[in-house]
C-alpha positions in Angstrom: 73.3 73.7 -89.0 69.9 74.2 -87.3 70.9 72.0 -84.4 74.1 74.0 -83.8 72.2 77.3 -83.8 69.7 75.9 -81.3 72.4 74.7 -79.0 74.2 78.0 -79.2 71.0 79.8 -78.5 70.3 77.7 -75.4 73.8 78.4 -74.2 73.1 82.1 -74.5 70.1 81.9 -72.2 70.8 83.3 -68.8 70.8 81.1 -65.6 67.9 82.9 -64.0 65.6 81.8 -66.8 65.9 78.0 -66.0 62.8 77.5 -64.0 60.7 79.1 -66.7 62.2 76.9 -69.3 61.8 73.9 -67.1 58.1 74.4 -66.7 57.8 74.8 -70.4 59.8 71.6 -71.0 57.5 69.7 -68.7 54.5 71.1 -70.4 55.8 70.0 -73.8 56.6 66.5 -72.5 53.1 66.0 -71.1 51.4 67.3 -74.2 53.2 64.9 -76.6 52.4 61.1 -77.0 55.5 59.4 -75.7 55.9 55.6 -75.5 54.9 54.5 -72.0 57.1 52.2 -70.1 55.8 49.2 -68.1 56.5 50.9 -64.8 54.1 53.8 -65.7 51.1 51.4 -66.3 51.2 49.8 -62.8 49.1 52.4 -60.8 45.9 52.1 -63.0 46.2 48.2 -62.9 46.4 48.3 -59.1 43.3 50.4 -58.9 41.3 47.9 -61.0 42.4 44.9 -58.9 41.4 46.5 -55.6 38.0 47.4 -57.0 37.4 43.8 -58.2 38.4 42.4 -54.8 36.0 44.8 -53.0 33.2 43.8 -55.4 33.8 40.1 -54.9 33.8 40.4 -51.1 30.5 42.3 -51.2 28.9 39.7 -53.3 30.0 36.9 -51.0 28.6 38.8 -48.0 25.3 39.3 -49.8 24.9 35.7 -50.9 25.7 34.1 -47.4 23.3 36.4 -45.6 25.7 37.8 -43.2 24.2 39.1 -40.0 25.7 41.7 -37.8 24.9 39.7 -34.7 26.8 36.7 -35.9 30.6 36.5 -36.1 32.0 37.3 -39.5 33.3 34.4 -41.5 35.6 35.3 -44.2 35.0 33.4 -47.4 37.7 31.5 -48.9 38.6 33.1 -52.3 40.1 30.8 -54.9 43.1 32.3 -56.6 42.5 33.3 -60.2 44.8 34.3 -63.0 42.6 37.1 -64.3 40.8 39.9 -62.5 37.4 39.1 -64.1 37.0 35.7 -62.2 35.2 36.1 -58.8 35.5 33.5 -55.9 32.4 31.4 -55.0 31.5 30.4 -51.4 31.9 26.7 -50.4 28.6 24.9 -49.6 28.2 21.7 -47.6 26.3 18.9 -49.2 22.7 18.5 -48.1 23.4 15.0 -46.8 26.0 16.2 -44.4 23.6 18.9 -43.1 20.9 16.4 -42.6 23.2 14.1 -40.7 24.3 17.0 -38.4 20.6 17.8 -37.8 19.8 14.2 -37.0 22.8 14.0 -34.6 21.7 17.1 -32.8 18.2 15.8 -32.5 19.2 12.5 -31.2 21.4 14.1 -28.6 18.5 16.3 -27.5 16.1 13.3 -27.3 18.7 11.3 -25.3 19.2 14.2 -22.9 15.4 14.5 -22.4 15.1 10.8 -21.7 17.9 10.9 -19.3 16.3 13.8 -17.5 12.9 12.0 -17.3 14.5 8.9 -16.0 16.4 10.9 -13.4 13.2 12.7 -12.2 11.0 9.6 -12.1 13.7 7.6 -10.3 14.2 10.3 -7.7 10.4 10.6 -7.3 9.8 6.8 -6.8 12.7 6.6 -4.4 11.2 9.4 -2.4 7.7 7.8 -2.4 9.2 4.4 -1.5 11.2 5.9 1.4 8.4 8.4 2.4 7.2 6.1 5.2 10.7 6.3 6.7 10.6 10.1 6.6 7.2 10.1 8.3 8.3 7.5 10.9 11.3 9.7 11.8 9.2 12.8 12.2 6.0 11.3 13.5 6.8 8.0 15.1 3.5 7.5 16.9 1.4 8.4 13.9 3.4 6.0 11.7 3.0 3.2 14.3 -0.8 3.6 14.1 -0.6 3.7 10.4 1.3 0.5 10.2 -1.0 -1.2 12.6 -4.0 -0.1 10.6 -2.5 -1.0 7.2 -1.5 -4.5 8.4 -4.9 -4.9 10.0 -6.7 -4.0 6.8 -4.5 -6.5 4.9 -5.2 -9.3 7.3 -8.9 -8.5 7.4 -9.4 -8.6 3.7 -7.3 -11.8 3.5 -9.6 -13.4 6.0 -12.7 -12.1 4.2 -11.5 -13.7 0.9 -11.0 -17.0 2.8 -14.5 -16.6 4.4 -16.1 -16.1 1.0 -14.3 -19.2 -0.3 -15.4 -21.2 2.7 -19.0 -20.1 2.5 -19.0 -21.2 -1.2 -17.7 -24.6 -0.2 -20.3 -24.9 2.7 -23.1 -24.0 0.3 -22.0 -26.2 -2.7 -20.8 -29.3 -0.8 -23.3 -32.1 -0.2 -22.1 -32.4 3.4 -22.5 -28.6 4.0 -20.7 -27.2 7.0 -19.5 -30.6 8.1 -17.1 -30.6 5.1 -15.0 -27.8 6.7 -12.1 -28.4 9.1 -11.6 -26.8 12.5 -9.9 -23.6 11.4 -12.4 -23.0 8.6 -15.3 -23.5 11.0 -13.7 -21.0 13.4 -13.3 -18.4 10.6 -16.8 -19.2 9.3 -18.3 -18.5 12.8 -16.2 -15.4 13.7 -15.8 -13.5 10.4 -19.5 -12.3 10.0 -19.3 -10.7 13.5 -16.0 -9.0 12.7 -17.3 -7.7 9.4 -20.3 -6.1 11.1 -18.1 -4.6 13.8 -15.4 -3.1 11.6 -17.6 -1.9 8.8 -18.3 1.5 10.4 -14.6 2.1 11.0 -13.5 1.3 7.5 -16.3 3.4 5.9 -15.7 6.3 8.2 -11.9 6.4 7.6 -12.4 6.3 3.9 -14.6 9.4 3.7 -12.7 12.5 2.4 -13.2 15.0 5.3 -14.6 12.8 8.1 -11.7 10.3 7.8 -9.2 12.8 9.4 -11.3 13.0 12.5 -12.6 9.5 12.5 -9.2 7.8 12.2 -7.9 9.0 15.6 -11.2 8.2 17.2 -11.1 4.6 16.0 -7.7 4.0 17.4 -8.6 5.8 20.7 -11.3 3.1 21.2 -9.9 0.1 19.4 -11.9 -2.4 21.5 -15.2 -0.8 20.4 -14.5 -0.1 16.7 -11.9 -2.6 15.7 -11.4 -6.4 15.7 -8.4 -8.6 16.5 -6.9 -8.0 13.1 -6.0 -4.4 14.1 -4.9 -5.1 17.7 -1.4 -5.4 18.9 -0.4 -8.6 20.8 -0.6 -6.7 24.0 -4.1 -5.5 23.1 -5.2 -8.9 22.1 -4.3 -10.4 25.4 -5.8 -7.5 27.3 -9.1 -7.4 25.4 -9.5 -11.2 25.4 -9.2 -11.1 29.2 -11.8 -8.3 29.3 -14.3 -10.2 27.2 -13.6 -13.4 29.2 -14.5 -11.6 32.4 -17.7 -10.2 31.0 -18.8 -13.7 29.9 -17.9 -15.5 33.1 -19.8 -13.0 35.2 -23.0 -14.6 33.8 -22.1 -18.1 35.1 -23.7 -17.5 38.4 -26.9 -16.2 36.8 -27.2 -19.3 34.5 -26.5 -21.6 37.5 -29.3 -20.0 39.4 -31.7 -20.4 36.5 -30.9 -24.2 36.4 -31.6 -24.4 40.2 -34.9 -22.5 39.8 -36.2 -24.9 37.2 -35.2 -28.1 39.0 -38.6 -28.6 40.7 -40.3 -28.4 37.3 -38.5 -31.6 36.3 -39.6 -33.6 39.3 -41.5 -36.1 37.1 -38.5 -36.8 34.9 -36.6 -40.1 35.4 -33.3 -38.3 35.5 -34.4 -35.7 38.1 -32.5 -37.1 41.0 -29.3 -37.6 38.9 -29.4 -34.0 37.7 -30.1 -32.8 41.2 -26.9 -34.5 42.3 -25.0 -32.8 39.5 -26.2 -29.4 40.6 -25.3 -30.3 44.2 -21.7 -31.1 43.1 -21.5 -27.7 41.4 -22.7 -26.0 44.5 -20.2 -27.8 46.6 -17.2 -26.8 44.4 -16.7 -29.9 42.3 -17.6 -30.9 38.7 -19.5 -34.0 37.4 -17.8 -36.5 35.1 -18.5 -36.6 31.4 -20.3 -39.9 31.9 -22.7 -38.4 34.4 -23.6 -35.6 32.0 -24.2 -38.0 29.1 -26.5 -40.0 31.4 -28.8 -37.0 32.1 -28.8 -35.6 28.5 -32.5 -36.5 28.0 -33.5 -33.9 30.6 -32.5 -31.2 28.3 -34.5 -32.5 25.3 -37.8 -31.2 26.6 -39.4 -29.3 29.5 -38.0 -26.1 31.1 -34.5 -26.9 30.0 -35.2 -27.2 26.3 -34.5 -24.3 23.9 -38.1 -23.4 23.5 -39.1 -24.0 27.1 -36.4 -21.7 28.7 -37.5 -18.4 30.0 -36.3 -15.1 28.4 -34.0 -14.4 31.3 -32.4 -17.8 31.0 -31.9 -17.3 27.2 -30.5 -13.8 27.7 -28.0 -15.1 30.3 -26.9 -17.8 28.0 -26.4 -15.3 25.1 -24.1 -13.2 27.4 -22.4 -16.3 28.7 -21.3 -17.4 25.1 -20.4 -13.8 24.1 -22.9 -13.6 21.3 -24.2 -10.3 20.0 -27.6 -9.4 21.4 -30.4 -9.3 18.9 -34.1 -10.1 18.6 -33.5 -13.7 17.5 -31.6 -14.8 20.6 -32.7 -18.5 20.5 -31.7 -18.7 16.8 -28.3 -17.3 17.7 -27.8 -19.9 20.4 -28.9 -22.7 18.1 -26.4 -21.7 15.4 -23.6 -21.2 17.8 -24.1 -24.6 19.5 -24.1 -26.5 16.2 -21.0 -24.7 14.9 -19.0 -25.5 18.0 -20.3 -29.0 17.9 -19.0 -29.4 14.3 -15.7 -28.0 15.5 -15.5 -30.8 18.1 -16.2 -33.4 15.5 -13.5 -31.8 13.3 -11.0 -32.0 16.2 -11.8 -35.7 16.5 -11.3 -36.3 12.7 -8.0 -34.5 12.8 -6.5 -36.7 15.4 -7.7 -35.4 18.8 -7.1 -32.5 21.2 -3.4 -33.3 21.8 -2.6 -32.4 18.1 -3.7 -28.8 18.5 -1.1 -26.1 18.7 -0.7 -24.0 21.9 -2.5 -21.0 20.3 -5.3 -23.3 19.0 -5.6 -24.8 22.5 -6.0 -21.3 24.1 -8.5 -20.2 21.6 -10.5 -23.4 21.9 -10.7 -23.0 25.7 -11.6 -19.3 25.4 -14.4 -20.1 22.9 -15.9 -22.8 25.2 -15.9 -20.7 28.4 -12.6 -21.5 30.1 -10.1 -18.8 31.0 -6.8 -20.0 29.5 -4.6 -17.5 31.3 -1.7 -19.2 33.2 -2.9 -22.6 32.2 -0.4 -25.3 31.0 -1.0 -27.2 27.8 -1.7 -30.4 29.7 -4.4 -28.8 31.8 -6.1 -27.3 28.7 -5.9 -30.7 26.9 -7.4 -32.5 29.8 -10.4 -30.1 30.1 -11.0 -30.1 26.3 -11.0 -33.9 26.2 -13.9 -33.9 28.6 -15.8 -31.3 26.6 -15.2 -33.2 23.3 -16.3 -36.5 24.8 -19.7 -35.0 25.9 -20.1 -33.0 22.7 -19.6 -35.9 20.4 -22.0 -38.2 22.4 -25.1 -36.0 22.1 -27.6 -35.4 19.3 -29.4 -32.3 18.1 -32.3 -32.5 20.6 -29.8 -32.2 23.4 -28.6 -28.8 22.2 -29.3 -27.1 25.5 -27.0 -29.5 27.4 -24.2 -28.4 25.0 -25.1 -24.7 25.8 -24.7 -25.4 29.5 -21.4 -27.2 29.3 -19.4 -24.0 30.3 -21.3 -24.2 33.6 -21.3 -28.0 34.1 -17.6 -28.4 33.3 -16.0 -25.0 34.2 -18.1 -23.3 36.9 -15.7 -24.3 39.7 -12.4 -24.1 37.7 -9.8 -22.1 39.6 -9.2 -19.7 36.7 -12.9 -19.1 36.4 -13.5 -19.0 40.1 -11.3 -15.9 40.4 -13.2 -14.2 37.6 -16.7 -15.1 38.8 -16.3 -13.6 42.3 -14.2 -10.7 41.2 -15.4 -7.3 40.0 -17.6 -7.6 37.0 -16.5 -5.3 34.1 -19.1 -2.8 33.0 
């Protein structure tokens, strides 16, 4: 009954009253507690899930220490059934991190070692080939440098040999006689070379003076350097120069022998020696047998080492190319015995004919014969005469040995041109 009245009442409401009733109906529905459907509960659940995700992302960013300058790495979130579970960031084990650090460090060390090897290899190659660069840019300077370097190497090599030879000569019971020909030649020549080249080596080694002293030394190689630093052309040129200086004293020594001839009038060999001087004056030479026969005339009197005048001694020193000093007679005595021991060594080693061409030339040069343009046979023949006389005399006949360059070579064609030519200053 009540429901029918309500329906009839609603039907009697006019049409223009529907909006008002609609608002009222909505107000009533909202004020009552109706049973909610599953679709109506979705929006609040969506809001809660979005907030949870935002919170989890912020926590991951905070824990990983995200920097704005680094690229953003999104953390991997594990799927969860409920909204309360939050994803945790994945961490590498400490062993893997340590291996990665070791790998990076080893690569860095290897790169550094490779760089050092490359730098040092290039540097050593540059230093090794630096002489080629200098030779290309400064050919004359590098030529002088090579000559000086090779000369220093040869000089110190000979100096080591000289010290060894001097030790043998001092320790051996035979003394100097225990040395062979080459060792005796080095033993006689090396002290002179050391005294001559010492100022050049000391001057070139000084820090500031060496730059100015080095060109000066090579500008005057004959005065400051020895044969170790000379080129083959310079050796031939300087040897000829010194030979000319020596042979220019032949005439003065011959005049000294003629001047003292009257003082030996009482000697039994006076007439024989006068004939020898006559042969030299006429352009010929005496035989070795004739010289051996008159050897006693040089043992005493005006032809002995102590009886000769100062002028005679000085001329003999210049004739043999010895350095001038206060003790000129001692120099002559030492030189005569050294060359005499060389002659004995030549005899022990088989004779003059066993010498090499260079040894023949040096032997003739040392004994006062100019070896230029001479054949090996001519040098051998002249040296045989010298050795025959040298090995047939004793120590008291030392002055005969010192005059052999005059008695055997005064009229030699090679020496004749030099004697009457222009004497070098």
